[in-house]
N, C-alpha and C positions, 0 to 999 in steps of 0.2 A: 431432496434435491441433489443432483449429481453435480460434480464439480465443475463440469462443462457449463451446467445450466446456472451455476452460482457466478461464474466468469461473466458469462453473456447477461445475467441480469445487471452485474456492477457495470458493465460495459454501456448497458443500455441507460441505466439510470446516468452515468455520465455524459452521455451523447445528448439526453434529453435536457439537462440543464443546461449544458453548453449550448445548444440550439434556442431552447427558448428564452435562456438569458440576452444572448446575441440578438435575436428576432425582436425582443420587446424594446431593447436600446435603439434600435433603428427604426421602431415603431414609431417610438414616442418624441425621439427626435425629428422623425420626419414629420412630426404633426407642425413644428415650428415653420413649415414651407406654406403653410394656409393661416398663420395666425398675423395680424396687422402690425408688425414689430418693425418700429421705424428704423432707417438707415440712421444711424448715428453718426456716419463719417462724414466731414464738413470739407468742401472744396477750401485748397489750401493754395491752389495755384490758379491762375487765369489764362490758359496758354494753348495753342495749338500744338501737340507734340509730334514730332517727326519720326514716322514710322517706315521700316521696310518690311514689306509685306512677301514672307517667303512662300513659295508653293514647291513642295516635294514632291517629283514626279518621275516615275518609271514606267515607260511604254505606256504614256496616255493620251496619246494623239486623238482618242475620239472625243475625249471629256475637257482637255486642256484649254483650248479657246474659248469656251463658255466660261469658265472659270474666270480666266484673264479678263473678259468684258465684265463680267460682274463686279472685279475689284474696280475697273475702271470707272464704272459707274457709281461709286461711292459717293457718298453726300457728304464729301470732305475736301477741303482745299487742296487741289492736285498737286500744289508746291511743296505740300507737307507729308507725301508719301510717294514710295517706288516700289513697282512690282517685280520681284524676282521670282523665276522659276528655274528650279536646280533639276536641271535633267540627268539624272543620276542612273549611269548603266544602260541608257536607253539605247534600242536596237531598232527602233520606229523613227517615225517624224515628229514625236515631240517637240526637240529643240528647235527646228524650223516653224512648225505651226505657232507654239508659243512666241517666238520672236514677229512673225507676222502679225500674231494678236496685238502686240504693243509692249510685251514684256522684256525685261532684262534678263538675259539668260546664262547662265554659268552650267558648263557639261562637264561632269564628274565619271571617270571611268577607276573602279577600282574593284577588280573581282575577288578580294578577299575580305574587303569589309564594304560588305552589301547591307541595306537595310537604311530605314527612314533615319536613325539616330547619327549612324556615320557621315549621312549627308547633310545632316542640319549642323553638325560639328564642324564638318567642312567648310561649310558655308559662314558658319559664324567668326571663323579665322579670317576670312576674306572683309566680311563687315567690321573688324577690329581694327583691319588695314586701311578702314577708311574714317577712322579719328572719332569725331563727335558729329559725324552727320547724320545720326540716328537717334533719339530718344527711346525707343523699343522697336522692339522686333515683334513681328506678328507671322504665327504659323499655319498653314494651311495644308490642305489635301488637294491633288487634282482634280477629285470628283466633287468638289465643293462646289455651292453656289452660296454669295454672301450678300446679305442683306443690304442695302442701301445707307443703312443708320449704322452699322457696324463700327465704323471709327469713330462715329461721334459718340456713341455711347461706350465705347472704351477710353477714349480722350476724358470722357468726364471721370470715370473711375482712375485713370491717370493724375486728373488735377485733384483727385482726393489722397493723393499718396501712395497709391498700391502698386507695386512693384512688379504682381503679376496677376493676369486676370483670365479667367475661363470664361468665354461666352456661351450662350443658348444653342445647345446642339439640337437640331431639329432634323427633319426627312424630307429628303426631295421625291422621293419614291413612296411613300407610305404604304399603298395600297394596290401595288405590282402584283404581289403574291401574300399568300399568310406568311412566309418568310419575313418579307418587308415590314408587313403590318406589325408582327411579333418585336422585330426591331425597334420600330418606331414608338411603340406601346412601353418597352424598358424604357425607353431616350427620355419621352414626355414624362414619363414617370419618376426618373433620375434626375430629371431638370429640376421638378417641383419638390422633390422629397428628400433628395440628397445635397445637390447644389444649393439651391435656394434656403434650403432649413438650416445649412453648415452657415451659410453667409449670414444669415440673419441672427444667430447663436453666436457670431463671433469666432468659428473655427475655421478650418482650412478647407476649402472644397478640393476637389480632384481636377486635373488636367485631363482634358478627352481625346489628346491627340490631335486637335485641330481645333480653330478659332479661340486661339489663345494669345495673349500678349505677354513679353518677359521685358523688362527694363534691361537695357544695353552694361548698365553700370552693374548690375545685380549677376545678369550672366558671366561678365568678366568676373567678376570677384569669385565668384561661386564655382565658375566653368561650366561645361555641360555634363560632359561624361555621361549620356544617357544613352547608351548603346544597345542595350538588351532588345528582347521581343516588343516588349509593352514600354517604350522610352518615356512617353507621358505619365505612367505611374512614378515608375524610378526617379524622375526628376521632381514630381510631388513630395515624395518622401524625403529626398536630399533637400529640398525648399523645408520641409518640418524640422529636419535636423539640426538647419541652421537660423531657426527661428523666422523663416519666413513663410507666412499665410497665403495661399492663392485665393483671391475673390472670385466672386461672381456677377457678371453683368448680363440682368436678365433679358435686357433690350437689344445687347449684340447677337443677332441671330446667324448663325450657318445653317447650311441645308448640305447633310452628308447622303450620299448613297447607299441605299443598304444590298447585302447581296439577295439575287431573286430564289436561289435553291438551297435546301436542305445541306446539298453536298457543300455548296460554297459558303455556307455559314458554318457548318462543322469544323471546315478548314481554318477558317478565320477564327472561329472561337476558341479552337486547340490552342493558337497559336498566341492567343491572348491567355490562356489559362496557364501555358510554358511559361510566359514572361509572369503572371502574377505569381505561381511559386517559386520561381526565381528570384525577385524581386521580395518577398514574403521571407525567403531563408536568408538574405543580406540585412534586412533592414527591420525585421518584428523586433528583434530584441533590443536594438538599438534604439528603435523608436519608445519601447517601454521603459527602459532603464533611464531613456533621456527626459521622458514624461513625467515619471515619479520623482526621479532626482531635481530636477527643476521646476517642477508642479507647472508643468504644459499640458493640459488636457488635450491641446489639438494633436499634440504627437501619440497619445495614446487613442483619441478617436480614428488616428489614420491607421494605427495598430490593429484596431477591429476592423477596420476594411479589408487587409491584409488577410484575415483568416475567413475571408469569406469561402474560398473552395473546400475550406475544411467544414463548414457549417453546411455547405449544399450535399458534401456527401454524406455528414452527421444526419440529416433529415433524410435520405436516400434509405439509410441503415434502420433507421428509426421506423420508416415506412415498412422495410421488409419485417422487420419484427413484428410490427402489430398484424400485418398479413397472416404471419405462421401464428400468432395467439388466437386471431380472430377465427381463422378458417382449420385450424387444427391441421393433424399430422406431423410426423417427427421428420426435423432436418438434419442430417448427419448424428451427432450427438445430443443436439436440442431437442427436448421431449417438452411440447407445449403445456401437457397437463400439470407441470409444476415451473413452468415459465413465467416470472411476472415481468411484462414488458413495460407497463407504466407504472408511474410513480405518482402521476397526478390525474385527477379526477378524469372521467372518459369525457366531459364537456366543456374542461379547458381545452383539449383538441378539436372536439369538434366546431369550436367559437372560434379556434386559429383557422380551421379550414374555411369556415364562412367569409371571416373576415377578409382571406388572401383571394377567396372568389369575388368580393365585391369591391376590394380595395382599389385594384389597379384600373377597372372599369370606371369607379369614380374619380379617380384622379385624372384619367383621360380625357374623361366628360367634363371636368372641372378646367381642366389646362387648353383643351382646343373648344369646348364651348360649344360641342357637336356630338351628335348622337345619330350615325348613319346605321342602316339595318345591315350592312356588311362588315360593320363592325362587330356584331355578335358571332356571326359566322368566322372572323378572324379571330376572336377570342378565344375559340375552342380549340385553335392552332397554336394559339399563343401559350395555353396550357401544356398542349404535347411538347413545344419549343422549350418550354421550362423544365420538363421532365428530363430533355436531353443535356440539362448543365451537369448531372451527376457524374454519367459516362464522360461528358467532356471534360470534366475536371480531374477525372480518374486517370485518364490519358496525360493529361497534361503536367500531373505530378510526375508520373513516369518518365516522362519527355522533357521535362523542365532542363535539364542541360544539353539539350539538342537546342542549339543557337542558329542553325540553318534559316534564314528569311524567306518567306514564301509570299510572293505578289497575287493581291486580288483584284481580279482582273474587272475595271468597271467600263459599261456599256451603256448605261442608261443617258442617253444624250437629250437633253432637255437645258432649255434657256431660262434665265430670271425671270423675263417675260413671261414666259409660258407658265413658270411656276406661280408667280402671281395671279395669272387667270385661275390656274385650278386650285389656289386656296382661296378665291373669292366665295 
């Protein structure tokens, strides 16, 4: 065996062990989302907390009105919440439309500090100046629609003593295209096998960018400081390092608009991966050190989430090695005749493929209690969607220091009433 083949065999072994270990960990943790584990958290207060609902908006004149209206229709005493829209660097009629819809609008202009993280930090300072007017702040995007029971469900978690809670992130346009369906499958799966499972196991859930609440006293104590391209992930890791866990409110639903085309999706996910690599480079070792030193498994669990892009790339490399070994032929100095790709029996990888093919459809049908014919066609697109994560992860790695914020344009105009009809 040549030196080159020895090196590649060692690399293949390392990648296989890494990918299989992380994959099995996520699989078994995810099973908790289906188990009848009772919520052990008891109600410690019985009050209607006061909420400041913040909607971050940049040139969102087409969708902002329906978002504000959905918040006005919340089944929660109106004297206990206010709706604020942050019109951030807007060059359209977002601010006027939001005011006309009934929101309190703050306009911000800063050509240097652009992006949602900076806009939120700016608005938080204005809330601090209001003293004790609010107990919690809730964050939304302008393209969202919010279920009427959202604040009731969040108030219940607040009365259980939780300081940070993520809601159930759903889709308002799941079947507009194969791309929106792919996003929706991912989020439905994530709600059940990532968020709910971790909540049941007492680990920290992840903030998802929208539809979450933070106690004002916690925000003041820790400070926001999350201004990268994935401010939600950054603040999740900051919370974990400071001993705060993110809870999950399954009944607090938010409907998010998913991109329609592969090009839009590509740009958005590259931005996510840029932020992911950035956060991982700054928080991974801190979380590992904190987790082992203070025996906080939730910190270690958060750290495993940060290595997801590496696992995606590892699986892509393993797939390439398997292809070369299976179909033969030499690739550069790699001679397949004496290259040992797999250290595990072939049936293990075959079983993994079968489980992956069946797992997401099972979760989606379990979560949605529906099985539509078009879901089969869209699932084929979902498999292609998953393959695109490998190049996206690589691009994100190389561009992780590029912090230029890019806006995803939202055009899917749909009201909460129309969405309720669609979901019947």
